[in-house]
N, C-alpha and C positions, 0 to 999 in steps of 0.2 A: 569533497564528492558527496554527493547527495544521492542516494539510494531511493530510485522509486520503484516499489513493490507491487508488483500486478497481484491482487487479493485472491486470486481463484487459480485452479489448476485447470479450468475449461479452457480450450484450446481455441483460438480465434475469436478471443473475448471482446466486448466493449470495454472490459477494463483496460485491456492491452491499447486500445485506441486513444483513450484516454490518457493513458502513461504517456504514449507518445506525444501526444499534445501537450501534457506537462512538461515534458523534456524540451518542448520546443520554448515554451516560458521560459524555463531555467538558461538555456541557450542565450534567449535574448536578453537576460539579466547578468549575461557573462558569467555563468555558473557551471561547472561541470558536473554532470550526472551520468548515471547508467541505470539502466533499467532490468529489475530482477522480476522474471516471469515464472511464476509457480507452475505455469504447464510445462516448463522445463524439467520439472521436479522429476527424479526416477520414481515410476510407477511403484515400486515395491519399498518407498524411502520408510515408512511406518514399520516395517519390519527390519530393514537392514541398516538404518541410520538413527534410531532410537533407543534409549534405555541401555541394556546390555550391548547393544551393537554400537553404543556412542563412538562416533570418529572413524569407524570401520567402512563408510560408505562415501569414496572418495568425491563423487557427483556432489553429494549433498554436503560434504565438506567444502566444496568451493562455493555453495550459497552461504554458508557460516562465514566464509571467509570474507564474501562481499558485505553481508552485514557488520563484521568486526571493523573492517575497513572505514566504514563510514559513520560519520557523527550525526548526519541527520538524514532523514527519509522522508518520503511522501507515500502515504498507504492509498492505492485505490481499490476501494472497496465495494463490491456489489452487493447487494442485499439478497440473502438466501432464506426463505422461511423466517422472517422478520429479525435475521441477524447475521453475521458476518459467516462466510464459507469455511466449513470445517476444514478444508486442506490449509487456509489460514492459521488457523489455530493449531493443528499439528505442526506447522513449519514454526511457529513461534515457540511451541513445547520442545521441539528439536534443536533449539539455539543454545549456546553454551551456558552452563549455570555457575554462578549465579548470574542472574540475567544478562545478557549480552546487550541488553538495550538499556541499562542502567545509566541515569543521568544524559542519555542521548535525547535528540529532539526529532519531532515529528510533526507533520501535516496530515490530516483525514481528508479524503474526498471520497464521498459517497454517491454510488448510482444505483439508478432504479428503473424500472419500467412504470412504478407507481409514482403516487403523489409526494411521497415524504422523502424520495431521495436517499433513502438508504438510512435515514436518521437513527433508527433503533439499531442497527449494524454498527454505525458509528459509537453510538452509546455504549453498546455492549465491548465494544473494540477499546473505547479509551478507559473502562473499567479495568480491562486487562492490563493496558499499558500504566495506567496509575499503580496499579499493584506491584509491575516489574519497575517501578522506579523512572519511567520515561516521562520526559516533558512535551506534552502535547500541547500544540499551537491552539489559542482558544478558537479562533476563527476554522471552524469546519465547513467545507463547501460541499452542498449536495445538490445532485443534477437530478432532478426529477424527470418522468417522463423522456427517458433517453431516446426514443425514437423521434422525438419532436425538438428535441433541445440539444442533442449531438449528432449532426448530419454531416458526412464526409469528413470525419478529422476535425470539426471545429464546432463550438458550443454557439448556439443560436440566439439564445435569450441573452438581451444585453445585461440583466441584473447579476445573471449566474458568471456571465463573461467577465464583469468588474471584479466580482468576487473571487474569482479564481486566479486573476491577474494579481489581487491585492494580498492573496494568500501565499502566493509565489514570492512576492517581495517580502512578505514580512517572514517567512520561512530562512530566505537568503540572510535577511538582518537578524535571524533569531539567537 
């Protein structure tokens, strides 16, 4: 099972649309996947699911279980202020310790309305995953200029489209 993580808690996000696109790629590769959307996190999970409240928020526990049951992930990561969203960082911090992500595998997809396609966000997130012992696929896909390059649920740029298809195949065989 591959879990596709929508890396923002923003509702109706472009990240969710890209996650749905990626899920279709995996389906076409005969691979089972599920989408974990951070916008479904409980609004109060920082207070009710972390630190001394670890394990006490049943809704958050369901998210943790989804992560536990997967051994591969795709993180769809929008760029917020030259990094990845804080909600994603807090979510990662709320996973089981020692790291729920230890020795698991991931692919990273960055998105932005700017020209770098979330490159800095992916770099920051990759550092965190390396620290936690996760194996991150070297091919990171960046989708810049989202308004132009991702329209009506599909990637318009031929190179980006080829790269994301290659990444999905690499992840399946990773």
